N, C-alpha and C positions, 0 to 999 in steps of 0.2 A: 833547508825547506822540503827535502823529501820527505821527512817524518811528518810534517802539517798536512801535506797532499795526501799521504796515506791516510792520515786520521779523517781527512774530508772525504775521501774516498770510501772508507769503512763505514762513516756514519750514512753516507748515501745509500749503500748495499742494506744497511740495517732498516733505513726507513722504508725503503721500497719492500723489502722483505716481509716488515710489519704490515704493510698497506695490503700487500697480497694476501698475508694470512687473515686480515680483518676482512676484506672483500669475499674470500672464499667462506668464513664463516656466516657472514651475512647473506650470502647467496642462498643458502639453504634454510634461512630464516623465514618461517611464515608470519612472523611478528612484523614485519618491514610495511606490510601493506595497511597494517593496523595502525603502525606508528605515523605512516604518512596521509593516512585518510582523514576527510574531514569529519570531524566530531558531529557536525550537524547531520550529514547524511547518513553516518552510523546510527544517530537516535532516530531518525525518520525511518529508516529500515527496520530497526527494531520495534518501533511503534506500530508499523504496517504489519509486522510479523504478529505483534499482540493483537490487533484488530482481527487478523485471520484466525487466530487461536479462539478469541471471544466468540467470534461468529460462529465456528464450528461446535464450541461448547454450547452455544444458544440455538442450537439446531437451525442455523440459517444457511441458505444455500450460497455459494460461491457468487452467483449473480448477484443476490440481493446484496451482498457484502460489499461487492464491487460498486454496486449504483449507490448505496449509501456512504461510501468512503471515496469518491473518485479523485480525490487528492493524493491518496495513498497508492504506493506503487503495487500494481496487481500481483506482480511476481513475488513481492515479499508477502502479500496477503495470502497468495495460495500456498506460500512455503509454510506460514503459520498455520494455515487451514490444515494443510496435510499432516504436519509434525503433530497438531492435536487431535485429529482425527487417528492417527496410528498409536498415540498416547492412549486415548478413550477404548480403542479396541482391545489393546494390551492389558489394560486395568479394568476392562469391563465396567466403564463409567457412562452412564446415562447422561444425555443432554438435559439441559433446563428449558422451559419455555421463555422465550423472550418476554419482558413485561415492559419494555421501553417502547422506543419508536416502532411504530408498525411500517411496513413495507407498503407502498402505495398500491391502491387496489387497481386492477386492470380496467380499461373504459369499459363501460356497459354498452353492449349492441343492442338499440331498440328493433322493434319488429319492422320500422320502414328502413332499416340500414342506416340510420342517422347514429353515429358515435357521440355518447353523451359522457363528457368528462365529469366525475363526480367531484373533482378537487375544486373546478373552477365554477360549476354551477350553470355553465351554459353549452349550448349543442354545437358540435363542430360539422360542418357539412354546407350544404347549400341553403338550407333552411335559416332565416334569420328572424327573431322574434318579431310579432307585428306590433307596429307602432300604433297608439290610438290616433285617430283623425282629430284634427283641430276642431275643436268647437263642441266634441263630444264629450260626455262625462261618464265615468265609470259610475257613479252614484246611481242606485236605484230607484 
């Protein structure tokens, strides 16, 4: 039986040595994160970088880009915007004027300091639109 014990002992050492070698090889591998990461998260990150790149090429500011894409990761949008900015500077590429969605206009401040929001059509503040009195008509 000493031969059988010796073989088992040898197999155990070989298995442990192989495990150590595999672990050492994988410890220096950068692909482990990519292999273990969620594919949907990777796709969302890539989409946010593409959004940032498109915003930079479309001459949009980071703040406008963040406002228009509030569900995307701001860090990834910034990374894409920054990468595209460097690429455009290196290759002397001019941006293009955006033709799609316009950024919302800032609220207009009237002379009496009432803020008027053009998107909703009503005034914000203390003043309310006057209601016609019952029994009177607007007809001339």
